NUZANU-932346 format. One line per field, with one value per residue: residue number from 0; x, y, z of N, C-alpha, C in turn. Coordinates in nm, 3 decimals. Each point is the difference from the previous one (the first is absolute). Example, Ala and Ser with C-alpha at 12.3 -4.5 7.8 and 13.67 -1.06 7.14 Angstrom:
% NUZANU-932346
nr = c(0 / 1)
n.px = c(1.319 / -0.035)
n.py = c(-0.569 / 0.105)
n.pz = c(0.780 / -0.072)
ca.px = c(-0.089 / 0.082)
ca.py = c(0.119 / 0.119)
ca.pz = c(0.000 / 0.006)
c.px = c(0.090 / -0.077)
c.py = c(0.120 / 0.109)
c.pz = c(0.000 / 0.073)
% end
This chain:
% NUZANU-932346
nr = c(0 / 1 / 2 / 3 / 4 / 5 / 6 / 7 / 8 / 9 / 10 / 11 / 12 / 13 / 14 / 15 / 16 / 17 / 18 / 19 / 20 / 21 / 22 / 23 / 24 / 25 / 26 / 27 / 28 / 29 / 30 / 31 / 32 / 33 / 34 / 35 / 36 / 37 / 38 / 39 / 40 / 41 / 42 / 43 / 44 / 45 / 46 / 47 / 48 / 49 / 50 / 51 / 52 / 53 / 54 / 55 / 56 / 57 / 58 / 59 / 60 / 61 / 62 / 63 / 64 / 65 / 66 / 67 / 68 / 69 / 70 / 71 / 72 / 73 / 74 / 75 / 76 / 77)
n.px = c(0.065 / -0.069 / -0.076 / -0.032 / -0.101 / -0.032 / 0.063 / -0.029 / 0.038 / 0.075 / -0.104 / 0.032 / -0.063 / -0.077 / 0.060 / 0.012 / 0.127 / -0.044 / 0.047 / 0.127 / 0.028 / 0.128 / 0.080 / -0.037 / -0.015 / -0.069 / -0.033 / -0.109 / -0.034 / 0.041 / -0.108 / 0.098 / -0.064 / 0.038 / 0.130 / 0.015 / 0.133 / 0.073 / -0.025 / -0.021 / -0.075 / -0.013 / -0.079 / 0.000 / -0.067 / 0.094 / -0.094 / 0.099 / -0.071 / 0.029 / 0.134 / 0.007 / 0.125 / 0.043 / 0.001 / -0.097 / 0.000 / -0.066 / -0.003 / -0.098 / 0.060 / -0.087 / 0.051 / -0.107 / 0.102 / -0.092 / 0.027 / 0.127 / -0.009 / 0.095 / 0.113 / -0.079 / 0.098 / -0.100 / -0.001 / 0.011 / -0.095 / 0.032)
n.py = c(-1.022 / -0.053 / 0.090 / 0.037 / 0.075 / 0.035 / 0.090 / -0.094 / -0.062 / 0.107 / 0.036 / -0.124 / 0.042 / -0.094 / 0.068 / -0.131 / -0.025 / -0.122 / -0.030 / 0.041 / -0.076 / 0.039 / -0.034 / 0.092 / 0.077 / 0.093 / 0.049 / 0.071 / 0.064 / -0.113 / -0.063 / -0.070 / -0.117 / -0.064 / 0.032 / -0.079 / 0.013 / 0.003 / 0.090 / 0.063 / 0.089 / 0.052 / 0.061 / 0.133 / 0.020 / -0.092 / -0.090 / -0.065 / -0.113 / -0.081 / -0.006 / -0.083 / 0.045 / -0.062 / 0.112 / 0.087 / 0.097 / 0.082 / 0.089 / 0.068 / 0.108 / 0.034 / -0.112 / -0.074 / -0.061 / -0.089 / -0.095 / -0.034 / -0.089 / -0.066 / -0.024 / 0.045 / 0.084 / 0.079 / 0.058 / 0.112 / 0.057 / 0.115)
n.pz = c(-0.160 / 0.097 / -0.062 / 0.123 / -0.044 / 0.123 / -0.072 / -0.089 / 0.111 / 0.004 / -0.073 / -0.034 / 0.108 / -0.051 / -0.098 / 0.001 / -0.022 / -0.017 / -0.122 / -0.007 / -0.106 / 0.000 / -0.102 / -0.089 / 0.106 / -0.066 / 0.119 / -0.028 / 0.113 / 0.055 / 0.040 / 0.059 / 0.008 / -0.113 / 0.002 / -0.106 / 0.011 / -0.110 / -0.094 / 0.115 / -0.066 / 0.123 / -0.086 / -0.019 / 0.111 / 0.009 / 0.027 / 0.062 / 0.014 / -0.103 / 0.009 / -0.102 / 0.017 / -0.110 / -0.075 / -0.030 / 0.092 / -0.082 / 0.100 / -0.059 / 0.045 / -0.095 / -0.049 / 0.024 / 0.058 / 0.034 / -0.093 / 0.030 / -0.097 / 0.061 / -0.068 / -0.096 / 0.021 / 0.040 / -0.120 / 0.070 / -0.076 / -0.061)
ca.px = c(-0.063 / -0.144 / -0.017 / -0.137 / -0.027 / -0.138 / -0.057 / -0.133 / -0.101 / 0.027 / -0.124 / -0.076 / 0.058 / 0.016 / 0.080 / 0.112 / 0.042 / 0.032 / 0.137 / 0.069 / 0.123 / 0.074 / 0.145 / 0.036 / -0.125 / 0.001 / -0.139 / -0.018 / -0.138 / -0.091 / -0.010 / 0.020 / 0.019 / 0.129 / 0.081 / 0.105 / 0.078 / 0.145 / 0.041 / -0.124 / 0.006 / -0.128 / 0.005 / -0.078 / -0.143 / -0.036 / -0.021 / 0.022 / 0.005 / 0.115 / 0.085 / 0.100 / 0.090 / 0.111 / 0.128 / 0.012 / -0.124 / 0.013 / -0.126 / -0.006 / -0.014 / -0.140 / -0.080 / -0.019 / 0.018 / -0.013 / 0.077 / 0.094 / 0.027 / 0.120 / 0.127 / 0.034 / -0.022 / -0.051 / 0.075 / -0.100 / 0.033 / -0.095)
ca.py = c(-0.018 / 0.026 / 0.134 / 0.026 / 0.131 / 0.004 / 0.134 / -0.006 / -0.047 / 0.069 / 0.047 / -0.112 / -0.013 / -0.139 / -0.070 / -0.066 / -0.121 / -0.105 / -0.047 / 0.019 / -0.078 / 0.025 / 0.002 / 0.142 / 0.070 / 0.141 / 0.029 / 0.134 / 0.043 / -0.112 / -0.066 / -0.142 / -0.085 / -0.070 / 0.007 / -0.101 / 0.023 / -0.007 / 0.140 / 0.072 / 0.144 / 0.047 / 0.145 / 0.088 / -0.023 / -0.141 / -0.053 / -0.143 / -0.075 / -0.091 / -0.007 / -0.105 / 0.028 / -0.095 / 0.056 / 0.141 / 0.064 / 0.145 / 0.055 / 0.146 / 0.042 / 0.029 / -0.124 / -0.066 / -0.144 / -0.046 / -0.118 / -0.054 / -0.141 / -0.042 / 0.057 / 0.119 / 0.125 / 0.103 / 0.121 / 0.106 / 0.106 / 0.112)
ca.pz = c(0.130 / 0.013 / 0.055 / 0.040 / 0.058 / 0.044 / -0.013 / -0.059 / 0.098 / 0.126 / 0.063 / 0.055 / 0.134 / 0.039 / -0.099 / 0.067 / -0.068 / 0.097 / -0.016 / -0.128 / -0.007 / -0.124 / 0.018 / 0.014 / 0.024 / 0.038 / 0.034 / 0.056 / 0.028 / 0.022 / 0.129 / -0.030 / 0.118 / -0.004 / -0.121 / -0.008 / -0.120 / 0.006 / 0.011 / 0.027 / 0.026 / 0.051 / -0.016 / 0.086 / 0.007 / 0.024 / 0.134 / -0.018 / 0.126 / 0.004 / -0.118 / -0.007 / -0.111 / 0.010 / -0.046 / 0.039 / 0.043 / 0.010 / 0.049 / 0.008 / 0.141 / 0.036 / -0.005 / 0.129 / -0.007 / 0.138 / 0.036 / -0.099 / 0.025 / -0.073 / 0.044 / -0.078 / 0.072 / -0.091 / -0.028 / -0.012 / -0.096 / -0.008)
c.px = c(-0.150 / -0.014 / -0.147 / -0.010 / -0.148 / -0.066 / -0.143 / -0.107 / 0.016 / -0.128 / -0.086 / 0.060 / 0.026 / 0.083 / 0.125 / 0.029 / 0.042 / 0.147 / 0.051 / 0.127 / 0.065 / 0.149 / 0.050 / -0.128 / 0.027 / -0.146 / -0.009 / -0.150 / -0.101 / -0.001 / 0.001 / 0.019 / 0.139 / 0.065 / 0.110 / 0.079 / 0.149 / 0.056 / -0.126 / 0.028 / -0.141 / 0.005 / -0.091 / -0.148 / -0.042 / -0.021 / 0.003 / 0.008 / 0.126 / 0.075 / 0.098 / 0.083 / 0.123 / 0.134 / 0.017 / -0.137 / 0.028 / -0.137 / 0.010 / -0.026 / -0.143 / -0.090 / -0.008 / 0.010 / 0.005 / 0.095 / 0.087 / 0.027 / 0.121 / 0.122 / 0.040 / -0.034 / -0.048 / 0.096 / -0.105 / 0.046 / -0.106 / -0.026)
c.py = c(0.022 / 0.135 / 0.025 / 0.141 / 0.009 / 0.135 / -0.004 / -0.048 / 0.069 / 0.041 / -0.112 / -0.038 / -0.145 / -0.081 / -0.057 / -0.130 / -0.102 / -0.042 / 0.031 / -0.081 / 0.023 / -0.005 / 0.141 / 0.079 / 0.144 / 0.037 / 0.138 / 0.025 / -0.114 / -0.040 / -0.150 / -0.077 / -0.065 / 0.016 / -0.104 / 0.025 / -0.014 / 0.141 / 0.085 / 0.147 / 0.044 / 0.153 / 0.075 / -0.034 / -0.143 / -0.026 / -0.152 / -0.067 / -0.086 / 0.005 / -0.115 / 0.028 / -0.088 / 0.058 / 0.146 / 0.057 / 0.149 / 0.057 / 0.151 / 0.038 / 0.030 / -0.122 / -0.060 / -0.152 / -0.053 / -0.112 / -0.045 / -0.145 / -0.039 / 0.076 / 0.127 / 0.125 / 0.107 / 0.118 / 0.109 / 0.108 / 0.109 / 0.035)
c.pz = c(-0.007 / 0.069 / 0.026 / 0.055 / 0.032 / -0.016 / -0.054 / 0.097 / 0.134 / 0.072 / 0.057 / 0.135 / 0.041 / -0.100 / 0.068 / -0.074 / 0.106 / -0.012 / -0.141 / 0.006 / -0.136 / 0.029 / 0.024 / 0.008 / 0.041 / 0.023 / 0.066 / 0.020 / 0.013 / 0.147 / -0.027 / 0.130 / -0.003 / -0.138 / 0.010 / -0.127 / 0.023 / 0.023 / 0.010 / 0.029 / 0.039 / 0.002 / 0.094 / -0.008 / 0.026 / 0.149 / -0.015 / 0.136 / 0.010 / -0.132 / 0.016 / -0.125 / 0.015 / -0.045 / 0.043 / 0.033 / 0.020 / 0.035 / 0.006 / 0.146 / 0.041 / -0.007 / 0.140 / -0.020 / 0.142 / 0.038 / -0.117 / 0.038 / -0.084 / 0.047 / -0.074 / 0.082 / -0.097 / -0.013 / -0.025 / -0.095 / 0.004 / -0.144)
% end
């Protein structure tokens, strides 16, 4: 899977990714406008505007996700 961790840019207040697209994606500590993927895991510290997941969507309880697009229901974890 594609694994992204924003810990190295946490101090950059305006650090924001416009779009990430991957089949399998694990992301943590990033601010992202749109995520598109098949199997998506959004970890703690993420702030996401839109998520499009086609197979599975797991979201950490402390992550902020504003909008889900599609028929996949999110599963929350700690």
